[in-house]
mmCIF file of the N, C-alpha and C atoms, coordinates in Angstrom:
data_MODEL
# 
_entry.id   MODEL 
# 
loop_
_atom_site.group_PDB 
_atom_site.id 
_atom_site.type_symbol 
_atom_site.label_atom_id 
_atom_site.label_alt_id 
_atom_site.label_comp_id 
_atom_site.label_asym_id 
_atom_site.label_entity_id 
_atom_site.label_seq_id 
_atom_site.pdbx_PDB_ins_code 
_atom_site.Cartn_x 
_atom_site.Cartn_y 
_atom_site.Cartn_z 
_atom_site.occupancy 
_atom_site.B_iso_or_equiv 
_atom_site.pdbx_formal_charge 
_atom_site.auth_seq_id 
_atom_site.auth_comp_id 
_atom_site.auth_asym_id 
_atom_site.auth_atom_id 
_atom_site.pdbx_PDB_model_num 
ATOM 1   N N  . MET A 1 1  ? 87.992  87.427  78.726  1.00 0.00 ? 1  MET A N  1 
ATOM 2   C CA . MET A 1 1  ? 87.147  88.488  78.264  1.00 0.00 ? 1  MET A CA 1 
ATOM 3   C C  . MET A 1 1  ? 87.325  89.663  79.222  1.00 0.00 ? 1  MET A C  1 
ATOM 4   N N  . ASP A 1 2  ? 87.501  90.841  78.697  1.00 0.00 ? 2  ASP A N  1 
ATOM 5   C CA . ASP A 1 2  ? 87.715  92.029  79.513  1.00 0.00 ? 2  ASP A CA 1 
ATOM 6   C C  . ASP A 1 2  ? 86.695  93.069  79.098  1.00 0.00 ? 2  ASP A C  1 
ATOM 7   N N  . THR A 1 3  ? 85.822  93.482  80.004  1.00 0.00 ? 3  THR A N  1 
ATOM 8   C CA . THR A 1 3  ? 84.759  94.412  79.685  1.00 0.00 ? 3  THR A CA 1 
ATOM 9   C C  . THR A 1 3  ? 84.936  95.694  80.483  1.00 0.00 ? 3  THR A C  1 
ATOM 10  N N  . PRO A 1 4  ? 85.180  96.844  79.794  1.00 0.00 ? 4  PRO A N  1 
ATOM 11  C CA . PRO A 1 4  ? 85.302  98.094  80.541  1.00 0.00 ? 4  PRO A CA 1 
ATOM 12  C C  . PRO A 1 4  ? 83.965  98.465  81.183  1.00 0.00 ? 4  PRO A C  1 
ATOM 13  N N  . ILE A 1 5  ? 83.993  98.839  82.448  1.00 0.00 ? 5  ILE A N  1 
ATOM 14  C CA . ILE A 1 5  ? 82.765  99.254  83.131  1.00 0.00 ? 5  ILE A CA 1 
ATOM 15  C C  . ILE A 1 5  ? 82.821  100.730 83.533  1.00 0.00 ? 5  ILE A C  1 
ATOM 16  N N  . ALA A 1 6  ? 83.988  101.311 83.516  1.00 0.00 ? 6  ALA A N  1 
ATOM 17  C CA . ALA A 1 6  ? 84.195  102.728 83.813  1.00 0.00 ? 6  ALA A CA 1 
ATOM 18  C C  . ALA A 1 6  ? 85.671  103.004 83.529  1.00 0.00 ? 6  ALA A C  1 
ATOM 19  N N  . PRO A 1 7  ? 86.067  104.274 83.430  1.00 0.00 ? 7  PRO A N  1 
ATOM 20  C CA . PRO A 1 7  ? 87.494  104.554 83.203  1.00 0.00 ? 7  PRO A CA 1 
ATOM 21  C C  . PRO A 1 7  ? 88.358  103.909 84.280  1.00 0.00 ? 7  PRO A C  1 
ATOM 22  N N  . ASN A 1 8  ? 89.406  103.220 83.879  1.00 0.00 ? 8  ASN A N  1 
ATOM 23  C CA . ASN A 1 8  ? 90.356  102.540 84.768  1.00 0.00 ? 8  ASN A CA 1 
ATOM 24  C C  . ASN A 1 8  ? 89.723  101.419 85.590  1.00 0.00 ? 8  ASN A C  1 
ATOM 25  N N  . ARG A 1 9  ? 88.558  100.937 85.201  1.00 0.00 ? 9  ARG A N  1 
ATOM 26  C CA . ARG A 1 9  ? 87.926  99.811  85.896  1.00 0.00 ? 9  ARG A CA 1 
ATOM 27  C C  . ARG A 1 9  ? 87.561  98.753  84.866  1.00 0.00 ? 9  ARG A C  1 
ATOM 28  N N  . HIS A 1 10 ? 87.850  97.520  85.196  1.00 0.00 ? 10 HIS A N  1 
ATOM 29  C CA . HIS A 1 10 ? 87.536  96.412  84.297  1.00 0.00 ? 10 HIS A CA 1 
ATOM 30  C C  . HIS A 1 10 ? 86.996  95.247  85.105  1.00 0.00 ? 10 HIS A C  1 
ATOM 31  N N  . LEU A 1 11 ? 86.119  94.476  84.511  1.00 0.00 ? 11 LEU A N  1 
ATOM 32  C CA . LEU A 1 11 ? 85.600  93.270  85.128  1.00 0.00 ? 11 LEU A CA 1 
ATOM 33  C C  . LEU A 1 11 ? 85.923  92.119  84.199  1.00 0.00 ? 11 LEU A C  1 
ATOM 34  N N  . SER A 1 12 ? 86.745  91.203  84.657  1.00 0.00 ? 12 SER A N  1 
ATOM 35  C CA . SER A 1 12 ? 87.121  90.054  83.853  1.00 0.00 ? 12 SER A CA 1 
ATOM 36  C C  . SER A 1 12 ? 86.374  88.831  84.360  1.00 0.00 ? 12 SER A C  1 
ATOM 37  N N  . VAL A 1 13 ? 85.853  88.049  83.445  1.00 0.00 ? 13 VAL A N  1 
ATOM 38  C CA . VAL A 1 13 ? 85.114  86.859  83.816  1.00 0.00 ? 13 VAL A CA 1 
ATOM 39  C C  . VAL A 1 13 ? 85.820  85.640  83.244  1.00 0.00 ? 13 VAL A C  1 
ATOM 40  N N  . PHE A 1 14 ? 86.166  84.700  84.113  1.00 0.00 ? 14 PHE A N  1 
ATOM 41  C CA . PHE A 1 14 ? 86.810  83.455  83.728  1.00 0.00 ? 14 PHE A CA 1 
ATOM 42  C C  . PHE A 1 14 ? 85.920  82.320  84.221  1.00 0.00 ? 14 PHE A C  1 
ATOM 43  N N  . PRO A 1 15 ? 86.052  81.121  83.656  1.00 0.00 ? 15 PRO A N  1 
ATOM 44  C CA . PRO A 1 15 ? 85.187  80.017  84.083  1.00 0.00 ? 15 PRO A CA 1 
ATOM 45  C C  . PRO A 1 15 ? 85.276  79.713  85.578  1.00 0.00 ? 15 PRO A C  1 
ATOM 46  N N  . ALA A 1 16 ? 86.452  79.814  86.185  1.00 0.00 ? 16 ALA A N  1 
ATOM 47  C CA . ALA A 1 16 ? 86.610  79.389  87.576  1.00 0.00 ? 16 ALA A CA 1 
ATOM 48  C C  . ALA A 1 16 ? 86.443  80.526  88.577  1.00 0.00 ? 16 ALA A C  1 
ATOM 49  N N  . PHE A 1 17 ? 86.514  81.757  88.141  1.00 0.00 ? 17 PHE A N  1 
ATOM 50  C CA . PHE A 1 17 ? 86.466  82.855  89.090  1.00 0.00 ? 17 PHE A CA 1 
ATOM 51  C C  . PHE A 1 17 ? 86.139  84.157  88.382  1.00 0.00 ? 17 PHE A C  1 
ATOM 52  N N  . TRP A 1 18 ? 85.772  85.145  89.147  1.00 0.00 ? 18 TRP A N  1 
ATOM 53  C CA . TRP A 1 18 ? 85.590  86.493  88.646  1.00 0.00 ? 18 TRP A CA 1 
ATOM 54  C C  . TRP A 1 18 ? 86.695  87.326  89.254  1.00 0.00 ? 18 TRP A C  1 
ATOM 55  N N  . CYS A 1 19 ? 87.148  88.289  88.524  1.00 0.00 ? 19 CYS A N  1 
ATOM 56  C CA . CYS A 1 19 ? 88.210  89.146  89.033  1.00 0.00 ? 19 CYS A CA 1 
ATOM 57  C C  . CYS A 1 19 ? 87.868  90.583  88.680  1.00 0.00 ? 19 CYS A C  1 
ATOM 58  N N  . ALA A 1 20 ? 87.665  91.411  89.665  1.00 0.00 ? 20 ALA A N  1 
ATOM 59  C CA . ALA A 1 20 ? 87.390  92.825  89.427  1.00 0.00 ? 20 ALA A CA 1 
ATOM 60  C C  . ALA A 1 20 ? 88.659  93.606  89.730  1.00 0.00 ? 20 ALA A C  1 
ATOM 61  N N  . PHE A 1 21 ? 89.062  94.427  88.790  1.00 0.00 ? 21 PHE A N  1 
ATOM 62  C CA . PHE A 1 21 ? 90.290  95.197  88.940  1.00 0.00 ? 21 PHE A CA 1 
ATOM 63  C C  . PHE A 1 21 ? 89.966  96.685  89.005  1.00 0.00 ? 21 PHE A C  1 
ATOM 64  N N  . VAL A 1 22 ? 90.563  97.371  89.928  1.00 0.00 ? 22 VAL A N  1 
ATOM 65  C CA . VAL A 1 22 ? 90.510  98.828  89.977  1.00 0.00 ? 22 VAL A CA 1 
ATOM 66  C C  . VAL A 1 22 ? 91.952  99.290  90.015  1.00 0.00 ? 22 VAL A C  1 
ATOM 67  N N  . GLN A 1 23 ? 92.373  99.983  88.962  1.00 0.00 ? 23 GLN A N  1 
ATOM 68  C CA . GLN A 1 23 ? 93.773  100.376 88.862  1.00 0.00 ? 23 GLN A CA 1 
ATOM 69  C C  . GLN A 1 23 ? 93.995  101.723 89.535  1.00 0.00 ? 23 GLN A C  1 
ATOM 70  N N  . PHE A 1 24 ? 95.060  101.802 90.343  1.00 0.00 ? 24 PHE A N  1 
ATOM 71  C CA . PHE A 1 24 ? 95.422  103.023 91.039  1.00 0.00 ? 24 PHE A CA 1 
ATOM 72  C C  . PHE A 1 24 ? 96.937  103.077 91.112  1.00 0.00 ? 24 PHE A C  1 
ATOM 73  N N  . ASN A 1 25 ? 97.551  104.036 90.415  1.00 0.00 ? 25 ASN A N  1 
ATOM 74  C CA . ASN A 1 25 ? 99.010  104.187 90.404  1.00 0.00 ? 25 ASN A CA 1 
ATOM 75  C C  . ASN A 1 25 ? 99.717  102.884 90.023  1.00 0.00 ? 25 ASN A C  1 
ATOM 76  N N  . ASN A 1 26 ? 99.264  102.252 88.947  1.00 0.00 ? 26 ASN A N  1 
ATOM 77  C CA . ASN A 1 26 ? 99.841  100.994 88.451  1.00 0.00 ? 26 ASN A CA 1 
ATOM 78  C C  . ASN A 1 26 ? 99.746  99.855  89.452  1.00 0.00 ? 26 ASN A C  1 
ATOM 79  N N  . ARG A 1 27 ? 98.920  99.995  90.454  1.00 0.00 ? 27 ARG A N  1 
ATOM 80  C CA . ARG A 1 27 ? 98.671  98.939  91.421  1.00 0.00 ? 27 ARG A CA 1 
ATOM 81  C C  . ARG A 1 27 ? 97.166  98.686  91.427  1.00 0.00 ? 27 ARG A C  1 
ATOM 82  N N  . MET A 1 28 ? 96.769  97.433  91.336  1.00 0.00 ? 28 MET A N  1 
ATOM 83  C CA . MET A 1 28 ? 95.348  97.119  91.270  1.00 0.00 ? 28 MET A CA 1 
ATOM 84  C C  . MET A 1 28 ? 94.833  96.597  92.598  1.00 0.00 ? 28 MET A C  1 
ATOM 85  N N  . LYS A 1 29 ? 93.574  96.912  92.874  1.00 0.00 ? 29 LYS A N  1 
ATOM 86  C CA . LYS A 1 29 ? 92.852  96.286  93.969  1.00 0.00 ? 29 LYS A CA 1 
ATOM 87  C C  . LYS A 1 29 ? 92.017  95.200  93.310  1.00 0.00 ? 29 LYS A C  1 
ATOM 88  N N  . CYS A 1 30 ? 92.254  93.949  93.674  1.00 0.00 ? 30 CYS A N  1 
ATOM 89  C CA . CYS A 1 30 ? 91.613  92.818  93.003  1.00 0.00 ? 30 CYS A CA 1 
ATOM 90  C C  . CYS A 1 30 ? 90.748  92.028  93.969  1.00 0.00 ? 30 CYS A C  1 
ATOM 91  N N  . PHE A 1 31 ? 89.602  91.569  93.485  1.00 0.00 ? 31 PHE A N  1 
ATOM 92  C CA . PHE A 1 31 ? 88.729  90.686  94.247  1.00 0.00 ? 31 PHE A CA 1 
ATOM 93  C C  . PHE A 1 31 ? 88.597  89.408  93.433  1.00 0.00 ? 31 PHE A C  1 
ATOM 94  N N  . ILE A 1 32 ? 89.064  88.298  94.008  1.00 0.00 ? 32 ILE A N  1 
ATOM 95  C CA . ILE A 1 32 ? 89.092  87.027  93.295  1.00 0.00 ? 32 ILE A CA 1 
ATOM 96  C C  . ILE A 1 32 ? 88.101  86.060  93.929  1.00 0.00 ? 32 ILE A C  1 
ATOM 97  N N  . THR A 1 33 ? 87.158  85.561  93.134  1.00 0.00 ? 33 THR A N  1 
ATOM 98  C CA . THR A 1 33 ? 86.293  84.490  93.611  1.00 0.00 ? 33 THR A CA 1 
ATOM 99  C C  . THR A 1 33 ? 86.903  83.176  93.144  1.00 0.00 ? 33 THR A C  1 
ATOM 100 N N  . GLY A 1 34 ? 86.634  82.119  93.851  1.00 0.00 ? 34 GLY A N  1 
ATOM 101 C CA . GLY A 1 34 ? 87.234  80.833  93.501  1.00 0.00 ? 34 GLY A CA 1 
ATOM 102 C C  . GLY A 1 34 ? 88.706  80.788  93.857  1.00 0.00 ? 34 GLY A C  1 
ATOM 103 N N  . ALA A 1 35 ? 89.107  81.594  94.816  1.00 0.00 ? 35 ALA A N  1 
ATOM 104 C CA . ALA A 1 35 ? 90.523  81.740  95.160  1.00 0.00 ? 35 ALA A CA 1 
ATOM 105 C C  . ALA A 1 35 ? 91.124  80.497  95.802  1.00 0.00 ? 35 ALA A C  1 
ATOM 106 N N  . SER A 1 36 ? 90.306  79.599  96.314  1.00 0.00 ? 36 SER A N  1 
ATOM 107 C CA . SER A 1 36 ? 90.849  78.389  96.928  1.00 0.00 ? 36 SER A CA 1 
ATOM 108 C C  . SER A 1 36 ? 91.078  77.289  95.891  1.00 0.00 ? 36 SER A C  1 
ATOM 109 N N  . GLY A 1 37 ? 90.616  77.499  94.680  1.00 0.00 ? 37 GLY A N  1 
ATOM 110 C CA . GLY A 1 37 ? 90.831  76.527  93.612  1.00 0.00 ? 37 GLY A CA 1 
ATOM 111 C C  . GLY A 1 37 ? 92.224  76.641  93.021  1.00 0.00 ? 37 GLY A C  1 
ATOM 112 N N  . PHE A 1 38 ? 92.563  75.717  92.121  1.00 0.00 ? 38 PHE A N  1 
ATOM 113 C CA . PHE A 1 38 ? 93.899  75.674  91.526  1.00 0.00 ? 38 PHE A CA 1 
ATOM 114 C C  . PHE A 1 38 ? 94.234  76.950  90.755  1.00 0.00 ? 38 PHE A C  1 
ATOM 115 N N  . ILE A 1 39 ? 93.365  77.343  89.848  1.00 0.00 ? 39 ILE A N  1 
ATOM 116 C CA . ILE A 1 39 ? 93.624  78.538  89.039  1.00 0.00 ? 39 ILE A CA 1 
ATOM 117 C C  . ILE A 1 39 ? 93.545  79.798  89.891  1.00 0.00 ? 39 ILE A C  1 
ATOM 118 N N  . GLY A 1 40 ? 92.507  79.899  90.714  1.00 0.00 ? 40 GLY A N  1 
ATOM 119 C CA . GLY A 1 40 ? 92.325  81.090  91.547  1.00 0.00 ? 40 GLY A CA 1 
ATOM 120 C C  . GLY A 1 40 ? 93.481  81.311  92.507  1.00 0.00 ? 40 GLY A C  1 
ATOM 121 N N  . ALA A 1 41 ? 93.959  80.245  93.158  1.00 0.00 ? 41 ALA A N  1 
ATOM 122 C CA . ALA A 1 41 ? 95.073  80.374  94.106  1.00 0.00 ? 41 ALA A CA 1 
ATOM 123 C C  . ALA A 1 41 ? 96.344  80.815  93.397  1.00 0.00 ? 41 ALA A C  1 
ATOM 124 N N  . ASN A 1 42 ? 96.600  80.266  92.217  1.00 0.00 ? 42 ASN A N  1 
ATOM 125 C CA . ASN A 1 42 ? 97.781  80.680  91.460  1.00 0.00 ? 42 ASN A CA 1 
ATOM 126 C C  . ASN A 1 42 ? 97.668  82.126  90.993  1.00 0.00 ? 42 ASN A C  1 
ATOM 127 N N  . LEU A 1 43 ? 96.460  82.551  90.632  1.00 0.00 ? 43 LEU A N  1 
ATOM 128 C CA . LEU A 1 43 ? 96.246  83.939  90.249  1.00 0.00 ? 43 LEU A CA 1 
ATOM 129 C C  . LEU A 1 43 ? 96.500  84.865  91.443  1.00 0.00 ? 43 LEU A C  1 
ATOM 130 N N  . VAL A 1 44 ? 96.009  84.493  92.621  1.00 0.00 ? 44 VAL A N  1 
ATOM 131 C CA . VAL A 1 44 ? 96.236  85.287  93.830  1.00 0.00 ? 44 VAL A CA 1 
ATOM 132 C C  . VAL A 1 44 ? 97.732  85.418  94.100  1.00 0.00 ? 44 VAL A C  1 
ATOM 133 N N  . HIS A 1 45 ? 98.459  84.304  94.049  1.00 0.00 ? 45 HIS A N  1 
ATOM 134 C CA . HIS A 1 45 ? 99.911  84.337  94.281  1.00 0.00 ? 45 HIS A CA 1 
ATOM 135 C C  . HIS A 1 45 ? 100.601 85.271  93.287  1.00 0.00 ? 45 HIS A C  1 
ATOM 136 N N  . GLU A 1 46 ? 100.229 85.191  92.023  1.00 0.00 ? 46 GLU A N  1 
ATOM 137 C CA . GLU A 1 46 ? 100.868 86.024  90.994  1.00 0.00 ? 46 GLU A CA 1 
ATOM 138 C C  . GLU A 1 46 ? 100.547 87.502  91.184  1.00 0.00 ? 46 GLU A C  1 
ATOM 139 N N  . LEU A 1 47 ? 99.295  87.824  91.484  1.00 0.00 ? 47 LEU A N  1 
ATOM 140 C CA . LEU A 1 47 ? 98.915  89.225  91.694  1.00 0.00 ? 47 LEU A CA 1 
ATOM 141 C C  . LEU A 1 47 ? 99.631  89.818  92.902  1.00 0.00 ? 47 LEU A C  1 
ATOM 142 N N  . VAL A 1 48 ? 99.712  89.056  93.984  1.00 0.00 ? 48 VAL A N  1 
ATOM 143 C CA . VAL A 1 48 ? 100.410 89.532  95.184  1.00 0.00 ? 48 VAL A CA 1 
ATOM 144 C C  . VAL A 1 48 ? 101.896 89.708  94.885  1.00 0.00 ? 48 VAL A C  1 
ATOM 145 N N  . ALA A 1 49 ? 102.493 88.776  94.141  1.00 0.00 ? 49 ALA A N  1 
ATOM 146 C CA . ALA A 1 49 ? 103.910 88.864  93.789  1.00 0.00 ? 49 ALA A CA 1 
ATOM 147 C C  . ALA A 1 49 ? 104.199 90.104  92.950  1.00 0.00 ? 49 ALA A C  1 
ATOM 148 N N  . GLN A 1 50 ? 103.210 90.546  92.178  1.00 0.00 ? 50 GLN A N  1 
ATOM 149 C CA . GLN A 1 50 ? 103.382 91.746  91.352  1.00 0.00 ? 50 GLN A CA 1 
ATOM 150 C C  . GLN A 1 50 ? 103.049 93.022  92.112  1.00 0.00 ? 50 GLN A C  1 
ATOM 151 N N  . GLY A 1 51 ? 102.708 92.901  93.402  1.00 0.00 ? 51 GLY A N  1 
ATOM 152 C CA . GLY A 1 51 ? 102.490 94.069  94.240  1.00 0.00 ? 51 GLY A CA 1 
ATOM 153 C C  . GLY A 1 51 ? 101.067 94.579  94.303  1.00 0.00 ? 51 GLY A C  1 
ATOM 154 N N  . HIS A 1 52 ? 100.114 93.806  93.824  1.00 0.00 ? 52 HIS A N  1 
ATOM 155 C CA . HIS A 1 52 ? 98.724  94.232  93.843  1.00 0.00 ? 52 HIS A CA 1 
ATOM 156 C C  . HIS A 1 52 ? 98.061  93.861  95.170  1.00 0.00 ? 52 HIS A C  1 
ATOM 157 N N  . SER A 1 53 ? 97.009  94.589  95.515  1.00 0.00 ? 53 SER A N  1 
ATOM 158 C CA . SER A 1 53 ? 96.238  94.330  96.719  1.00 0.00 ? 53 SER A CA 1 
ATOM 159 C C  . SER A 1 53 ? 95.118  93.350  96.358  1.00 0.00 ? 53 SER A C  1 
ATOM 160 N N  . VAL A 1 54 ? 95.035  92.226  97.081  1.00 0.00 ? 54 VAL A N  1 
ATOM 161 C CA . VAL A 1 54 ? 94.101  91.157  96.704  1.00 0.00 ? 54 VAL A CA 1 
ATOM 162 C C  . VAL A 1 54 ? 93.179  90.788  97.859  1.00 0.00 ? 54 VAL A C  1 
ATOM 163 N N  . LYS A 1 55 ? 91.881  90.694  97.556  1.00 0.00 ? 55 LYS A N  1 
ATOM 164 C CA . LYS A 1 55 ? 90.897  90.112  98.457  1.00 0.00 ? 55 LYS A CA 1 
ATOM 165 C C  . LYS A 1 55 ? 90.461  88.811  97.808  1.00 0.00 ? 55 LYS A C  1 
ATOM 166 N N  . ALA A 1 56 ? 90.480  87.725  98.573  1.00 0.00 ? 56 ALA A N  1 
ATOM 167 C CA . ALA A 1 56 ? 90.180  86.405  98.052  1.00 0.00 ? 56 ALA A CA 1 
ATOM 168 C C  . ALA A 1 56 ? 88.904  85.861  98.688  1.00 0.00 ? 56 ALA A C  1 
ATOM 169 N N  . LEU A 1 57 ? 87.896  85.577  97.866  1.00 0.00 ? 57 LEU A N  1 
ATOM 170 C CA . LEU A 1 57 ? 86.649  85.002  98.354  1.00 0.00 ? 57 LEU A CA 1 
ATOM 171 C C  . LEU A 1 57 ? 86.801  83.487  98.451  1.00 0.00 ? 57 LEU A C  1 
ATOM 172 N N  . VAL A 1 58 ? 86.581  82.947  99.646  1.00 0.00 ? 58 VAL A N  1 
ATOM 173 C CA . VAL A 1 58 ? 86.656  81.499  99.861  1.00 0.00 ? 58 VAL A CA 1 
ATOM 174 C C  . VAL A 1 58 ? 85.408  81.051  100.613 1.00 0.00 ? 58 VAL A C  1 
ATOM 175 N N  . ARG A 1 59 ? 84.905  79.887  100.255 1.00 0.00 ? 59 ARG A N  1 
ATOM 176 C CA . ARG A 1 59 ? 83.756  79.332  100.969 1.00 0.00 ? 59 ARG A CA 1 
ATOM 177 C C  . ARG A 1 59 ? 84.221  78.746  102.297 1.00 0.00 ? 59 ARG A C  1 
ATOM 178 N N  . ALA A 1 60 ? 83.320  78.706  103.270 1.00 0.00 ? 60 ALA A N  1 
ATOM 179 C CA . ALA A 1 60 ? 83.656  78.215  104.610 1.00 0.00 ? 60 ALA A CA 1 
ATOM 180 C C  . ALA A 1 60 ? 84.166  76.786  104.571 1.00 0.00 ? 60 ALA A C  1 
ATOM 181 N N  . GLU A 1 61 ? 83.596  75.951  103.710 1.00 0.00 ? 61 GLU A N  1 
ATOM 182 C CA . GLU A 1 61 ? 83.963  74.538  103.673 1.00 0.00 ? 61 GLU A CA 1 
ATOM 183 C C  . GLU A 1 61 ? 85.098  74.225  102.694 1.00 0.00 ? 61 GLU A C  1 
ATOM 184 N N  . SER A 1 62 ? 85.645  75.232  102.030 1.00 0.00 ? 62 SER A N  1 
ATOM 185 C CA . SER A 1 62 ? 86.675  74.956  101.023 1.00 0.00 ? 62 SER A CA 1 
ATOM 186 C C  . SER A 1 62 ? 88.054  74.764  101.655 1.00 0.00 ? 62 SER A C  1 
ATOM 187 N N  . ASP A 1 63 ? 88.891  74.049  100.942 1.00 0.00 ? 63 ASP A N  1 
ATOM 188 C CA . ASP A 1 63 ? 90.271  73.795  101.362 1.00 0.00 ? 63 ASP A CA 1 
ATOM 189 C C  . ASP A 1 63 ? 91.132  74.930  100.811 1.00 0.00 ? 63 ASP A C  1 
ATOM 190 N N  . ALA A 1 64 ? 91.549  75.832  101.662 1.00 0.00 ? 64 ALA A N  1 
ATOM 191 C CA . ALA A 1 64 ? 92.276  77.025  101.228 1.00 0.00 ? 64 ALA A CA 1 
ATOM 192 C C  . ALA A 1 64 ? 93.789  76.897  101.432 1.00 0.00 ? 64 ALA A C  1 
ATOM 193 N N  . ARG A 1 65 ? 94.302  75.666  101.472 1.00 0.00 ? 65 ARG A N  1 
ATOM 194 C CA . ARG A 1 65 ? 95.743  75.481  101.666 1.00 0.00 ? 65 ARG A CA 1 
ATOM 195 C C  . ARG A 1 65 ? 96.558  76.106  100.542 1.00 0.00 ? 65 ARG A C  1 
ATOM 196 N N  . GLY A 1 66 ? 95.968  76.248  99.361  1.00 0.00 ? 66 GLY A N  1 
ATOM 197 C CA . GLY A 1 66 ? 96.676  76.859  98.239  1.00 0.00 ? 66 GLY A CA 1 
ATOM 198 C C  . GLY A 1 66 ? 96.993  78.329  98.461  1.00 0.00 ? 66 GLY A C  1 
ATOM 199 N N  . LEU A 1 67 ? 96.337  78.954  99.423  1.00 0.00 ? 67 LEU A N  1 
ATOM 200 C CA . LEU A 1 67 ? 96.577  80.369  99.726  1.00 0.00 ? 67 LEU A CA 1 
ATOM 201 C C  . LEU A 1 67 ? 97.562  80.560  100.878 1.00 0.00 ? 67 LEU A C  1 
ATOM 202 N N  . THR A 1 68 ? 98.069  79.452  101.430 1.00 0.00 ? 68 THR A N  1 
ATOM 203 C CA . THR A 1 68 ? 98.998  79.532  102.555 1.00 0.00 ? 68 THR A CA 1 
ATOM 204 C C  . THR A 1 68 ? 100.230 80.342  102.173 1.00 0.00 ? 68 THR A C  1 
ATOM 205 N N  . GLY A 1 69 ? 100.614 81.253  103.052 1.00 0.00 ? 69 GLY A N  1 
ATOM 206 C CA . GLY A 1 69 ? 101.805 82.065  102.818 1.00 0.00 ? 69 GLY A CA 1 
ATOM 207 C C  . GLY A 1 69 ? 101.583 83.253  101.904 1.00 0.00 ? 69 GLY A C  1 
ATOM 208 N N  . THR A 1 70 ? 100.342 83.491  101.511 1.00 0.00 ? 70 THR A N  1 
ATOM 209 C CA . THR A 1 70 ? 100.036 84.606  100.618 1.00 0.00 ? 70 THR A CA 1 
ATOM 210 C C  . THR A 1 70 ? 99.528  85.788  101.423 1.00 0.00 ? 70 THR A C  1 
ATOM 211 N N  . ASP A 1 71 ? 100.033 86.967  101.121 1.00 0.00 ? 71 ASP A N  1 
ATOM 212 C CA . ASP A 1 71 ? 99.615  88.187  101.811 1.00 0.00 ? 71 ASP A CA 1 
ATOM 213 C C  . ASP A 1 71 ? 98.375  88.747  101.120 1.00 0.00 ? 71 ASP A C  1 
ATOM 214 N N  . CYS A 1 72 ? 97.230  88.099  101.370 1.00 0.00 ? 72 CYS A N  1 
ATOM 215 C CA . CYS A 1 72 ? 95.972  88.569  100.805 1.00 0.00 ? 72 CYS A CA 1 
ATOM 216 C C  . CYS A 1 72 ? 94.920  88.570  101.897 1.00 0.00 ? 72 CYS A C  1 
ATOM 217 N N  . GLU A 1 73 ? 93.876  89.347  101.697 1.00 0.00 ? 73 GLU A N  1 
ATOM 218 C CA . GLU A 1 73 ? 92.769  89.381  102.653 1.00 0.00 ? 73 GLU A CA 1 
ATOM 219 C C  . GLU A 1 73 ? 91.768  88.303  102.243 1.00 0.00 ? 73 GLU A C  1 
ATOM 220 N N  . ARG A 1 74 ? 91.493  87.380  103.134 1.00 0.00 ? 74 ARG A N  1 
ATOM 221 C CA . ARG A 1 74 ? 90.513  86.326  102.850 1.00 0.00 ? 74 ARG A CA 1 
ATOM 222 C C  . ARG A 1 74 ? 89.136  86.782  103.293 1.00 0.00 ? 74 ARG A C  1 
ATOM 223 N N  . VAL A 1 75 ? 88.158  86.612  102.417 1.00 0.00 ? 75 VAL A N  1 
ATOM 224 C CA . VAL A 1 75 ? 86.786  86.963  102.711 1.00 0.00 ? 75 VAL A CA 1 
ATOM 225 C C  . VAL A 1 75 ? 85.977  85.673  102.622 1.00 0.00 ? 75 VAL A C  1 
ATOM 226 N N  . GLN A 1 76 ? 85.344  85.294  103.714 1.00 0.00 ? 76 GLN A N  1 
ATOM 227 C CA . GLN A 1 76 ? 84.558  84.059  103.726 1.00 0.00 ? 76 GLN A CA 1 
ATOM 228 C C  . GLN A 1 76 ? 83.166  84.317  103.203 1.00 0.00 ? 76 GLN A C  1 
ATOM 229 N N  . GLY A 1 77 ? 82.721  83.528  102.224 1.00 0.00 ? 77 GLY A N  1 
ATOM 230 C CA . GLY A 1 77 ? 81.398  83.686  101.658 1.00 0.00 ? 77 GLY A CA 1 
ATOM 231 C C  . GLY A 1 77 ? 81.233  82.850  100.415 1.00 0.00 ? 77 GLY A C  1 
ATOM 232 N N  . ASP A 1 78 ? 80.152  83.089  99.701  1.00 0.00 ? 78 ASP A N  1 
ATOM 233 C CA . ASP A 1 78 ? 79.835  82.352  98.491  1.00 0.00 ? 78 ASP A CA 1 
ATOM 234 C C  . ASP A 1 78 ? 79.187  83.337  97.519  1.00 0.00 ? 78 ASP A C  1 
ATOM 235 N N  . VAL A 1 79 ? 79.465  83.205  96.236  1.00 0.00 ? 79 VAL A N  1 
ATOM 236 C CA . VAL A 1 79 ? 78.873  84.138  95.274  1.00 0.00 ? 79 VAL A CA 1 
ATOM 237 C C  . VAL A 1 79 ? 77.352  84.014  95.238  1.00 0.00 ? 79 VAL A C  1 
ATOM 238 N N  . GLY A 1 80 ? 76.810  82.908  95.753  1.00 0.00 ? 80 GLY A N  1 
ATOM 239 C CA . GLY A 1 80 ? 75.371  82.729  95.807  1.00 0.00 ? 80 GLY A CA 1 
ATOM 240 C C  . GLY A 1 80 ? 74.718  83.357  97.027  1.00 0.00 ? 80 GLY A C  1 
ATOM 241 N N  . ASP A 1 81 ? 75.537  83.838  97.973  1.00 0.00 ? 81 ASP A N  1 
ATOM 242 C CA . ASP A 1 81 ? 74.988  84.482  99.178  1.00 0.00 ? 81 ASP A CA 1 
ATOM 243 C C  . ASP A 1 81 ? 74.281  85.774  98.809  1.00 0.00 ? 81 ASP A C  1 
ATOM 244 N N  . GLN A 1 82 ? 73.204  86.069  99.536  1.00 0.00 ? 82 GLN A N  1 
ATOM 245 C CA . GLN A 1 82 ? 72.494  87.324  99.286  1.00 0.00 ? 82 GLN A CA 1 
ATOM 246 C C  . GLN A 1 82 ? 72.426  88.165  100.523 1.00 0.00 ? 82 GLN A C  1 
# 
């Protein structure tokens, strides 16, 4: 599901993660939640391979080995944090 929130901005919601995209010169800044999971880690790898800038949200206790070797910024936290 892709919901426009402003010109050139979209918020996509998937069962395993949320992905916010901001497009700039055909390059997106992406924030991926659930990035340590199977789908999220593969999405991070694919976005980085396509040249996009990625921030990956990972919980402190999660196994983030799936992100090894990926040029992304890891952000430690939980979507339930306030």
